[in-house]
C-alpha positions in Angstrom: -19.3 31.8 -18.5 -16.6 29.5 -19.9 -17.6 26.5 -22.0 -14.2 25.3 -23.1 -14.7 21.6 -23.4 -10.9 21.0 -23.8 -10.5 22.2 -20.2 -12.5 19.4 -18.6 -11.5 17.5 -15.4 -11.0 13.8 -16.1 -9.3 12.7 -13.0 -5.6 12.5 -11.8 -3.0 9.8 -11.6 -3.8 8.7 -8.1 -7.4 9.9 -7.7 -10.1 7.5 -8.7 -13.1 9.4 -10.0 -16.6 8.2 -10.5 -18.6 9.7 -13.4 -21.1 11.5 -11.2 -18.4 13.4 -9.4 -16.6 14.2 -12.7 -19.9 15.7 -14.1 -20.6 17.9 -11.1 -17.0 19.2 -11.1 -17.2 20.1 -14.8 -20.7 21.6 -14.6 -19.6 23.8 -11.6 -16.6 25.0 -13.7 -18.9 25.8 -16.7 -21.5 27.6 -14.5 -18.7 29.3 -12.6 -20.2 28.3 -9.2 -18.4 27.1 -6.1 -18.6 23.3 -5.6 -19.5 22.4 -2.0 -18.4 18.9 -1.0 -19.6 17.0 2.0 -18.7 13.6 3.4 -16.9 12.0 6.3 -13.2 12.6 6.8 -11.2 10.4 4.4 -13.6 10.4 1.5 -11.2 12.4 -0.7 -12.8 15.9 -0.5 -9.6 17.7 0.0 -7.7 15.5 -2.5 -10.2 16.3 -5.2 -9.0 19.9 -5.3 -5.4 18.6 -5.6 -6.5 16.3 -8.4 -8.2 19.1 -10.3 -5.2 21.3 -10.0 -2.9 18.5 -11.2 -5.1 17.5 -14.1 -5.8 21.1 -15.3 -2.2 22.2 -14.6 -3.3 25.0 -12.4 -1.7 26.3 -9.1 -3.6 25.2 -5.9 -4.2 27.7 -3.1 -5.5 26.2 0.2 -7.5 28.2 2.7 -7.8 26.1 6.0 -10.7 27.7 7.8 -10.5 28.1 11.6 -13.3 28.9 14.0 -11.8 32.2 15.0 -11.0 33.4 11.5 -12.2 36.7 10.2 -13.0 37.2 6.5 -10.6 40.1 6.1 -7.7 37.7 7.0 -8.5 35.6 4.0 -8.4 38.8 1.8 -5.4 40.7 3.0 -3.5 41.6 6.2 -2.2 45.0 7.1 1.0 44.7 9.2 0.6 47.7 11.4 3.2 46.4 13.9 6.0 46.2 11.4 5.1 49.7 10.0 5.3 51.1 13.5 8.7 49.5 14.2 10.0 50.8 10.8 8.8 54.3 11.6 10.5 54.2 15.0 13.8 52.6 14.1 14.1 53.7 10.4 16.3 50.7 9.4 14.0 49.2 6.8 14.1 49.4 3.0 10.3 49.9 3.0 8.7 53.3 2.5 6.9 53.9 5.8 4.6 56.5 4.1 3.4 53.8 1.6 0.9 51.6 3.4 0.8 49.2 0.4 4.4 48.1 1.4 2.8 46.7 4.5 -0.1 44.8 2.9 0.0 41.1 2.3 -2.6 39.2 0.4 -4.5 36.4 2.2 -5.5 33.2 0.5 -8.5 34.6 -1.4 -6.5 37.7 -2.2 -3.7 35.6 -3.6 -6.2 33.7 -5.8 -7.6 37.0 -7.1 -4.3 38.6 -7.9 -2.6 35.5 -9.4 -1.5 36.0 -13.0 -2.7 32.5 -13.7 -6.1 30.9 -13.0 -6.0 28.8 -9.8 -7.9 26.2 -7.9 -8.9 27.7 -4.5 -9.7 25.1 -1.9 -11.6 26.4 1.1 -11.3 23.6 3.5 -13.8 22.8 6.3 -16.0 25.8 5.9 -18.3 24.4 8.6 -15.8 25.6 11.2 -16.7 29.2 10.4 -19.7 31.1 11.6 -22.7 32.0 9.4 -21.6 35.6 8.8 -18.2 34.5 7.6 -19.8 32.0 5.2 -22.3 34.4 3.7 -19.8 37.4 3.5 -17.2 35.2 1.8 -19.7 34.1 -0.9 -20.5 37.8 -1.5 -16.8 38.3 -2.3 -16.7 35.3 -4.5 -19.8 36.4 -6.4 -18.5 39.9 -6.9 -15.0 38.8 -7.7 -13.6 41.8 -5.8 -13.0 43.3 -2.4 -11.9 46.6 -0.9 -8.7 47.4 1.0 -10.0 50.2 3.2 -6.6 51.4 4.4 -5.7 52.6 0.9 -9.2 53.0 -0.6 -8.4 50.5 -3.3 -10.5 47.7 -4.9 -8.9 44.4 -5.8 -10.6 42.7 -8.7 -9.9 39.1 -9.7 -7.6 38.8 -12.7 -9.1 35.3 -13.4 -12.1 33.6 -11.8 -10.7 30.8 -9.6 -12.2 27.3 -9.5 -13.7 27.1 -6.0 -13.8 23.8 -4.1 -15.4 24.1 -0.7 -15.4 21.2 1.8 -17.5 20.5 4.9 -17.4 17.7 7.4 -21.0 18.5 8.2 -20.2 19.2 11.9 -22.3 22.3 11.7 -25.3 23.3 9.5 -24.5 25.8 6.7 -26.9 28.7 6.0 -29.6 28.4 3.4 -28.2 31.4 1.4 -24.8 29.7 1.4 -26.2 26.4 0.2 -28.3 28.1 -2.4 -25.2 29.7 -4.0 -23.2 26.5 -4.4 -23.4 23.3 -6.4 -23.4 20.4 -3.9 -22.1 16.9 -4.0 -21.9 14.3 -1.2 -18.9 12.0 -1.4 -19.8 8.7 0.1 -17.1 6.5 1.7 -15.8 4.1 -1.0 -17.4 0.7 -1.1 -15.0 -2.4 -1.2 -15.1 -2.5 -5.0 -14.1 1.2 -5.4 -11.6 0.8 -2.5 -9.9 -2.0 -4.4 -9.4 0.3 -7.4 -7.9 2.9 -5.1 -5.5 0.4 -3.6 -4.5 -0.9 -7.0 -3.6 2.7 -8.0 -1.4 3.2 -4.9 0.1 -0.4 -5.0 0.1 -1.5 -8.6 2.2 -4.6 -7.7 0.3 -5.6 -4.6 -0.2 -9.3 -3.8 -3.8 -10.1 -4.7 -4.4 -12.1 -1.6 -3.0 -9.4 0.6 -5.2 -6.7 -1.1 -8.4 -8.9 -0.7 -7.7 -9.8 3.0 -6.6 -6.3 4.0 -9.7 -4.7 2.5 -12.1 -7.3 4.0 -10.5 -6.9 7.4 -10.5 -3.1 7.1 -14.3 -2.9 6.5 -15.0 -5.3 9.4 -13.0 -3.1 11.7 -14.8 0.0 10.4 -18.2 -1.6 11.1 -17.4 -2.2 14.8 -19.9 -0.5 17.2 -19.1 2.7 19.2 -16.1 3.7 17.1 -15.4 7.5 17.5 -13.1 7.9 14.5 -13.4 5.3 11.9 -10.3 4.6 9.8 -10.3 6.3 6.4 -8.7 5.6 3.1 -5.4 7.1 4.1 -5.2 4.9 7.2 -5.8 1.8 5.0 -3.0 2.9 2.6 -0.6 3.4 5.5 -1.7 0.1 7.1 -0.9 -1.8 3.9 2.5 0.0 3.7 3.1 -1.3 7.3 2.1 -4.8 6.4 4.4 -4.8 3.4 7.3 -3.5 5.5 7.0 -6.5 7.9 9.1 -9.4 6.5 7.4 -11.9 8.7 3.9 -10.9 7.7 1.8 -13.2 5.5 -1.6 -12.4 3.9 -3.3 -15.3 5.7 -2.3 -13.7 9.0 -5.2 -11.3 8.6 -7.7 -14.3 8.6 -6.5 -16.5 11.4 -4.3 -14.3 13.6 -4.7 -11.1 15.6 -4.7 -8.0 13.4 -1.3 -6.4 13.3 -0.5 -2.7 13.5 -3.9 -1.6 14.7 -2.3 1.7 15.8 -1.9 2.7 12.2 -5.7 2.4 11.7 -7.0 3.7 15.0 -5.7 6.9 16.6 -8.1 7.2 19.5 -7.2 5.1 22.6 -10.8 3.9 23.0 -11.1 2.9 19.4 -7.7 1.1 19.5 -8.9 -0.8 22.6 -12.1 -1.9 21.0 -10.3 -3.0 17.8 -7.8 -4.9 19.9 -10.5 -6.8 21.8 -12.3 -7.5 18.5 -9.1 -8.9 17.0 -8.5 -11.2 20.0 -12.1 -12.5 20.0 -12.0 -13.1 16.3 -8.9 -15.2 16.7 -10.6 -17.4 19.3 -13.4 -18.3 16.9 
């Protein structure tokens, strides 16, 4: 177990960090346990891994989990097709008799074989089935895996920092949950969102920031929204407002809300937001 207090995560340039989240990140690193993050899309789960890598000056490796993914793909791939072609046509610089020439590390394999300690982000683990989840944690616990084609064991040179995210679309197994530290990242409240906006737009007009955030939360609170706009949509929306030379901050109070397509990507949500905007203007 590492207990190097000089290697503590304290946030990054454009990642606003609350004290509770900072504590669970640092505790997870000290206990050498994966940190499982849950929360709706747009709460900063994925960006936290980027921020840790930036702050601790470590490489970041990202494993985007897919529903059809097999664990072995995340460890290594054996390119049998290329080896077959090389053996048939004989125009390759590779040694056909050496299977290792046709092995390529997957994302977990890359993290294990890296000469430098890395942050490994395992994104959207809830897309995978239960067997994948549990078998993956076995590998992470043991810090090694076997390559059966060459009867070789790969052991991690350095234990990565594991950040695992879930959008809670599917329940995770009890054994999986029991082997991780857990933190739920709530959607930022208006006060926290103002800090985030100030980081991304240090010279923003104060009235624009206040009116944009107020309008944003009113739109998020509409009924029957399938995909509520997240922080990244708010940031892009403010960029769009700033790019319009005819826009004034007061327009968000007494006129129809502009650029709704930046906030809402589903046609039904866009229609509801548009109707809400028109009704609001009448009153």
